[in-house]
C-alpha positions in Angstrom: 177.9 1.5 234.5 181.2 2.9 235.2 183.8 2.9 232.3 187.1 1.7 233.7 190.9 2.4 232.6 193.0 -0.5 232.3 193.5 -2.4 234.9 197.2 -3.4 234.1 199.8 -1.9 232.0 200.3 -4.8 229.5 199.2 -5.1 225.8 199.9 -1.1 225.3 199.6 -1.0 221.5 197.5 -4.7 221.2 197.4 -5.5 217.6 194.1 -7.1 218.5 190.7 -6.3 220.7 188.2 -8.5 221.2 184.5 -7.2 222.0 182.8 -9.1 225.3 179.2 -7.9 225.3 177.9 -11.0 226.9 180.8 -12.7 228.8 180.5 -15.6 231.1 182.3 -17.7 233.9 182.2 -21.1 232.7 181.5 -23.9 235.8 182.9 -26.9 234.2 182.0 -30.3 235.9 183.2 -33.6 234.9 180.8 -36.7 235.4 182.3 -40.5 234.7 178.4 -41.3 232.6 176.1 -38.3 233.4 172.4 -39.8 234.1 169.9 -37.3 233.3 167.2 -37.3 236.3 169.2 -39.2 238.8 171.5 -37.8 241.5 175.5 -37.8 239.7 178.6 -37.6 241.7 181.0 -34.9 240.2 184.7 -36.0 240.0 186.0 -32.5 239.8 184.9 -29.0 239.0 187.0 -26.1 237.7 185.5 -22.1 237.1 187.3 -20.7 234.1 186.6 -17.1 233.0 184.5 -17.2 229.5 182.5 -16.3 226.9 183.5 -16.0 223.1 185.7 -13.2 223.1 187.2 -13.5 226.4 188.2 -16.8 225.2 189.8 -15.7 222.1 191.8 -12.7 223.7 193.3 -15.6 226.2 194.0 -18.2 223.4 196.0 -15.1 221.7 197.8 -14.1 224.4 198.8 -17.8 224.7 200.3 -17.7 221.3 202.1 -14.4 222.4 199.7 -11.7 220.7 199.2 -8.4 222.5 195.7 -8.2 222.8 192.8 -6.4 224.8 189.2 -6.6 225.4 186.4 -4.5 225.9 182.8 -4.8 226.3 181.4 -5.2 229.9 181.9 -7.2 232.9 179.8 -7.7 236.1 181.0 -5.9 239.4 180.3 -8.6 242.0 182.3 -11.1 240.6 184.9 -9.2 238.7 187.9 -10.6 240.4 188.3 -14.0 238.1 188.1 -11.8 235.0 190.7 -9.3 236.7 193.2 -12.2 237.3 193.1 -13.9 234.0 193.9 -10.4 232.5 196.5 -9.6 234.6 198.3 -13.2 234.4 198.1 -13.0 230.6 198.8 -9.7 230.2 195.9 -8.7 228.4 194.7 -5.2 228.6 191.3 -4.5 230.6 189.1 -1.9 229.0 186.1 -3.5 230.0 183.1 -1.4 231.3 181.6 -3.0 234.9 178.4 -3.4 235.3 176.3 -3.4 238.8 175.4 -7.3 239.6 176.9 -10.4 238.5 178.4 -11.6 235.3 176.3 -14.6 233.8 177.3 -18.0 235.1 177.4 -21.1 232.2 177.7 -24.7 233.3 179.3 -27.2 231.3 178.7 -31.0 232.3 181.6 -33.2 231.1 180.9 -36.7 230.4 184.4 -38.4 230.6 182.9 -42.0 229.7 181.2 -40.4 226.5 183.3 -37.9 226.0 180.2 -35.5 225.3 180.0 -31.9 226.8 176.2 -30.2 228.1 176.2 -27.1 228.1 173.9 -24.7 230.2 174.2 -21.1 229.2 172.4 -18.5 231.0 171.1 -15.2 228.7 172.9 -12.5 230.2 171.8 -9.1 232.0 168.9 -7.7 230.5 169.3 -4.2 228.9 167.1 -1.3 228.7 167.3 0.7 225.7 169.1 3.4 227.3 171.7 0.7 229.2 172.2 -0.6 225.8 173.1 2.8 224.0 175.1 3.7 227.1 177.3 0.9 226.8 177.7 0.5 222.7 179.0 4.2 223.5 181.3 3.8 225.5 182.9 0.5 223.5 183.0 2.6 220.6 185.0 5.1 222.5 187.6 2.4 223.3 187.6 1.0 220.3 188.1 4.6 218.8 190.9 5.6 221.6 192.5 1.9 220.3 192.1 2.4 216.6 196.0 3.4 215.9 197.3 0.4 217.0 194.7 -2.2 216.4 194.8 -4.1 213.6 192.0 -6.6 214.1 188.4 -6.6 216.2 187.2 -9.4 217.2 182.8 -9.4 217.6 182.4 -12.8 218.8 179.5 -14.6 221.1 175.6 -13.6 221.6 174.3 -10.3 222.6 172.6 -10.1 226.1 168.8 -9.4 226.2 167.7 -5.9 225.0 171.0 -5.3 223.2 170.0 -4.4 219.4 170.8 -6.9 217.0 172.6 -4.3 214.9 175.1 -3.3 217.3 177.5 -5.5 215.8 176.8 -3.8 212.5 177.6 -0.4 214.1 180.6 -1.8 215.5 181.8 -3.1 212.0 181.4 0.1 210.1 183.1 2.3 212.8 186.1 0.2 213.3 186.5 -0.6 209.5 186.1 3.1 208.8 189.3 3.7 210.7 191.1 1.4 208.6 190.8 -1.7 211.1 189.5 -5.3 210.4 186.6 -7.0 211.9 186.4 -10.7 212.1 182.7 -11.9 212.9 181.6 -14.8 214.7 178.1 -14.9 216.1 174.4 -16.4 214.6 170.9 -15.3 214.3 169.8 -12.0 213.7 173.1 -10.0 214.8 174.9 -12.1 212.2 172.7 -11.1 209.5 172.7 -7.4 210.7 176.7 -7.7 210.5 177.2 -9.0 207.3 175.5 -5.9 205.6 178.2 -3.4 207.6 181.1 -5.8 205.7 183.0 -7.8 208.0 186.4 -9.2 206.6 186.4 -12.7 208.0 183.2 -14.3 209.0 183.0 -17.9 210.9 179.9 -19.3 211.2 179.2 -23.3 211.9 177.2 -25.4 209.6 174.0 -24.6 211.4 174.5 -21.1 211.6 175.1 -20.7 208.0 172.0 -22.6 207.4 170.1 -20.3 209.7 171.3 -17.0 207.7 170.6 -18.3 204.4 166.9 -19.8 205.8 167.3 -23.3 203.8 169.0 -26.8 204.6 172.7 -27.1 203.8 172.9 -30.9 203.5 176.0 -31.7 202.2 179.8 -30.1 201.6 178.7 -29.0 198.2 175.8 -27.0 199.7 178.1 -25.3 202.4 180.7 -24.5 199.8 178.2 -22.9 197.3 176.7 -20.9 200.3 180.3 -19.7 200.9 180.8 -18.6 197.9 177.4 -16.5 197.2 178.2 -14.6 200.6 181.9 -14.5 198.9 180.0 -12.6 195.9 177.9 -10.5 197.6 177.9 -7.0 198.1 179.4 -6.2 200.5 181.5 -9.5 201.0 184.1 -10.8 203.3 187.4 -11.9 202.3 187.2 -15.3 203.9 184.8 -17.4 204.7 185.4 -20.2 207.6 182.9 -22.9 208.2 183.3 -25.0 211.4 182.3 -29.0 210.9 183.2 -30.0 214.4 184.2 -33.5 213.9 184.4 -32.9 209.8 187.2 -30.3 210.4 186.4 -26.7 208.6 186.2 -25.4 205.4 188.3 -22.3 204.3 186.8 -20.2 201.3 188.4 -17.2 199.9 187.3 -16.1 196.3 190.3 -18.3 194.3 190.3 -21.1 196.6 188.2 -23.9 199.0 190.1 -25.7 201.4 188.8 -28.6 203.9 190.9 -29.4 206.7 190.6 -32.4 208.9 190.7 -32.6 212.3 193.3 -33.9 214.4 193.0 -36.6 216.9 193.2 -35.7 220.2 193.2 -36.8 223.8 189.6 -34.6 224.5 189.7 -32.8 228.0 186.9 -30.5 226.8 185.1 -29.6 223.7 184.5 -26.0 225.3 186.0 -23.2 223.5 187.4 -24.9 220.3 185.6 -22.9 217.9 187.0 -19.9 220.1 190.5 -21.2 219.6 190.1 -21.7 216.0 189.0 -17.6 215.6 192.2 -17.0 217.5 194.1 -18.8 215.2 192.4 -17.1 212.3 193.6 -13.8 213.3 196.8 -15.0 214.3 197.6 -16.1 210.4 195.9 -12.9 209.6 198.7 -10.9 211.6 201.5 -13.4 210.0 200.1 -13.1 206.4 199.7 -16.4 206.0 198.3 -18.2 202.6 195.2 -20.0 202.8 196.6 -23.3 203.2 198.6 -22.3 206.2 196.0 -20.4 207.7 193.9 -23.8 207.8 196.7 -25.4 209.4 197.2 -23.1 211.8 193.8 -22.0 212.6 192.7 -26.3 213.1 196.2 -26.4 215.4 194.6 -24.0 217.5 191.4 -25.8 217.9 193.1 -29.0 218.4 195.4 -27.9 221.1 192.7 -26.3 222.8 190.6 -29.8 223.3 193.5 -30.8 225.7 193.0 -28.3 228.5 189.8 -27.4 230.3 189.3 -23.7 229.8 190.3 -21.2 227.3 193.6 -22.1 227.3 196.7 -23.3 225.1 200.0 -24.9 225.3 203.2 -23.1 224.3 203.4 -21.4 220.4 205.9 -24.1 219.2 203.6 -26.6 220.5 201.0 -25.1 218.6 203.2 -24.7 215.6 204.2 -28.6 215.6 200.5 -29.7 215.6 199.9 -27.4 212.4 202.5 -29.3 210.4 200.1 -32.4 210.9 196.9 -31.1 209.7 195.7 -32.3 206.4 194.1 -29.7 203.9 192.4 -30.7 200.7 191.7 -28.7 197.8 188.0 -29.0 196.4 186.8 -27.7 193.4 
């Protein structure tokens, strides 16, 4: 593993860093009527740089937020990552590993609108290699600490990476005066919550898994979100994405539900990552909870119209935000 200095001079003072411990190349294949077990003729194929943290950085860059990425990418197929970072003026603070970055396949059925994900686990780390990567990422974040306001920890961890790695990063970042948004699941989510991230964004299933009980109603989800807000340490904001039912936005004073906007859907892949980017953009602008809900939902809606982790122009995203319906829940 070799540390890598930024490949470009852009975003020399990034406001946001996303941590990509398990990035991916997303191969999206469009099929008109997927038939499992049969020969399917693809309509088209597109390969995009992906992984949740990279998707967040890409969407933030499209919204003119100075952003950097750290973590790891495979040396053997790094060119697509480098091209995206150069084109979108994202500062590259990644470490390069020998071998390939994992490749995920997304099968998009243009008739049903369904997307079938085939996600690879990522490279397997020995304990020594995992510690080496963590140490290098922590050094990168320490070097950027004077400029960065938010660090986004999102996505799965590769095999062999300890479940408490996000907790370790959260403690260092917030001790240095930054703030962490956490978007993960399972053991990494549970471990990192104890470190006190400022924002968490589980979906309904991930929240249910976290607390170990079914959450079958909106009231169950809200009550659980409020439990997290009353814990110690506690996040300042809990956002629960609900797919076609929009999302819940909860802080200690309010509970809001934002309804999704009807869009012509090209792909649902990365919509949750776009919402994370919208949450960060809202925090940087100091928006109220209701305007945060509108902007984050607009990011997700705008992403639905595109294949890959891309948004339309910021003015179009802001126009969509004005169309988002948000209701208060007592």
